[in-house]
Structure formats: C-alpha cells, structure tokens
C-alpha positions as CSV (number, residue, x, y, z in Angstrom):
1,M,18.6,12.5,-8.5
2,T,19.1,9.6,-11.0
3,A,18.6,6.4,-9.9
4,E,22.2,6.1,-11.3
5,H,23.3,8.1,-8.4
6,I,21.3,5.1,-5.7
7,D,23.1,2.2,-4.4
8,I,20.4,-0.4,-5.7
9,D,22.4,-2.8,-3.5
10,H,22.0,-0.9,-0.8
11,I,18.4,-0.5,-1.4
12,A,17.9,-3.9,-1.6
13,M,19.5,-5.0,1.7
14,L,17.6,-1.9,3.8
15,C,14.2,-3.8,1.6
16,R,15.6,-7.6,2.8
17,I,15.1,-8.4,-0.8
18,A,17.4,-10.3,-3.0
19,L,17.8,-9.0,-6.7
20,S,18.7,-11.0,-9.6
21,D,21.7,-9.4,-11.8
22,E,18.5,-8.8,-14.6
23,E,17.2,-7.0,-11.7
24,R,20.2,-4.9,-11.1
25,R,19.9,-3.8,-14.5
26,T,17.0,-3.1,-15.1
27,L,15.3,-1.4,-11.7
28,P,17.8,2.0,-12.3
29,G,14.7,2.9,-15.5
30,P,11.6,2.4,-12.8
31,I,13.4,4.3,-10.1
32,D,14.3,7.1,-12.5
33,T,10.4,7.3,-13.5
34,M,9.6,7.2,-9.8
35,L,12.0,10.3,-8.9
36,A,11.0,12.0,-11.9
37,Y,7.2,12.1,-10.6
38,V,8.3,12.9,-7.2
39,Q,10.1,15.6,-8.3
40,Q,6.9,17.0,-10.4
41,L,4.7,16.5,-7.1
42,K,7.4,18.9,-5.0
43,T,6.4,22.0,-7.8
44,V,2.5,21.7,-7.1
45,N,1.6,24.7,-4.6
46,I,0.0,23.3,-2.2
47,Q,-0.6,26.6,0.3
48,G,-3.5,26.5,2.1
49,V,-4.1,22.5,1.8
50,E,-4.6,21.2,5.2
51,P,-3.0,18.1,5.8
52,T,-5.5,15.0,5.7
53,L,-5.0,11.8,7.4
54,H,-8.1,10.0,5.3
55,A,-9.3,10.8,1.5
56,L,-12.8,10.7,2.7
57,E,-14.2,12.4,5.8
58,W,-13.7,10.0,8.6
59,N,-15.9,10.4,12.1
60,N,-15.1,8.1,15.4
61,A,-17.5,5.5,15.2
62,L,-16.6,4.0,18.7
63,R,-19.2,4.7,21.5
64,A,-18.8,7.0,24.3
65,D,-16.2,5.7,27.2
66,N,-18.4,5.5,29.9
67,P,-18.2,4.3,33.1
68,G,-20.3,1.1,33.6
69,E,-21.2,-2.2,35.4
70,N,-17.8,-4.0,36.5
71,F,-17.4,-7.6,36.5
72,S,-16.9,-9.7,39.5
73,A,-13.7,-11.7,39.4
74,E,-15.6,-15.1,39.7
75,M,-17.6,-13.4,36.7
76,A,-14.6,-12.8,34.1
77,L,-12.9,-15.8,35.3
78,M,-16.1,-17.9,35.0
79,N,-15.5,-19.1,31.4
80,A,-11.6,-19.4,31.4
81,P,-10.4,-22.7,30.7
82,E,-7.6,-22.6,33.7
83,Q,-7.1,-19.6,36.2
84,K,-4.8,-19.4,39.3
85,N,-4.9,-16.6,42.3
86,N,-7.7,-15.0,40.5
87,Q,-6.3,-14.4,37.1
88,I,-6.6,-16.3,33.7
89,V,-3.6,-19.1,33.1
90,V,-2.7,-18.9,29.1
91,P,0.5,-20.6,27.3
92,R,3.8,-19.3,27.9
93,I,5.2,-17.7,24.3
94,V,8.7,-16.1,25.8
95,E,11.5,-18.7,26.6
C-alpha cells in the first residue's frame, strides 16, 4: 500500500489535526517511507520469539498486599478540612 491510496484528510480528521495545503502535498512521501518500513518488518521471522511488554526484564516492585491495621473513621477523617456523615466533603466537579 502506498500513501497515494490513503485519504490524508480523513487521517487528519481522525487525528484531530489541521493540515496546510503544503502538508497535504508533502505528507505522502514520509507516509510511503513508513509503510515501506512496516512491510519490511512483516518479513522478519519471529517464530519462537516470546511477546514482551518491556524491553528489559521487569519485576513487580510493589509490596505484598497483606491486611494490616485499619484506621478508625475518626482517624481517617482527622485531617479532612470538611466532613459530613463520616465522609470527606470535596468540591463538586460535575454539574
């Protein structure tokens, strides 16, 4: 597929970007280059390659989720600037 087969105005609309006439004229070249690179990547043999989420090995750095001591309602609300019915009152953000 080449950029000549792509509706650049449609792609710009999906991306929510405005393109100048110059950009509409010059974008097919870089898009062709990207599409050619993707075609080249499709030829790489990936048999036996495990999918990865990270380029480097990553271990969970979080602590174990063990139950501990609970706060009382009074302790949890102790520093709340405003409270009502054992709940913290926050400014309304939805109208």
